[in-house]
C-alpha positions in Angstrom: 93.1 103.7 81.8 92.7 101.7 84.6 96.5 103.4 85.8 94.9 107.0 85.7 91.4 106.1 87.4 93.8 104.0 90.1 95.7 107.4 90.6 92.7 109.3 90.9 91.5 107.4 93.3 94.3 107.6 95.6 94.2 111.6 95.1 90.9 111.3 96.3 91.6 109.5 99.2 95.0 112.0 100.3 92.8 115.0 99.6 90.0 113.7 101.8 92.8 112.9 104.8 94.5 115.6 103.9 91.3 117.5 105.3 90.3 115.8 107.9 94.0 116.6 109.2 93.6 120.4 108.8 90.7 120.1 111.3 92.8 118.5 113.7 95.7 121.5 115.2 98.1 118.8 115.2 97.8 117.6 111.5 98.1 113.9 112.1 95.6 111.0 110.7 95.3 107.4 112.2 94.6 105.1 110.0 93.1 101.8 111.6 92.7 98.7 109.4 91.1 95.3 110.2 91.8 92.3 108.2 95.3 93.7 107.6 96.7 90.4 106.5 94.8 90.3 103.6 96.2 93.3 101.9 98.6 92.3 99.0 101.9 93.6 98.1 100.3 96.7 95.7 97.7 97.7 98.3 101.4 98.4 101.0 102.6 100.0 97.9 99.5 102.3 97.9 99.7 102.5 101.5 102.8 104.4 101.4 102.5 106.2 98.8 99.9 107.6 100.4 101.8 108.1 103.7 104.9 110.1 101.5 102.3 112.5 100.1 100.7 113.3 103.3 104.1 113.4 104.7 105.0 115.8 101.9 102.3 117.6 102.8 103.4 117.9 106.6 100.8 115.7 107.8 101.9 113.0 110.4 99.9 109.6 109.2 99.7 106.7 111.7 98.8 103.4 110.3 97.4 100.3 112.7 97.0 97.4 111.3 94.9 94.6 112.8 94.4 91.3 111.4 95.7 87.3 111.9 99.2 85.8 112.6 100.1 85.9 109.0 100.3 90.2 109.0 103.7 89.2 111.1 105.5 87.5 108.2 104.1 90.3 105.8 105.4 93.2 108.6 109.0 91.4 107.8 108.8 91.1 104.5 108.1 95.5 104.0 110.9 95.8 106.8 
């Protein structure tokens, strides 16, 4: 049940971002995240899933992460 709720929430986020992107002739969304050093691995996986879903819908999403120095370590982990 929790998995279904998480999937539903992610789909709601994707649909909202699609609606926002449709208002732009460029079909682009920019997501700025403060305190991004607090994101966990599962948060990053969620973000990648959302990015991929939007990409399949021909919508470009740019993510800008702002946070403490630990964020650099996280970035290196995911590259």
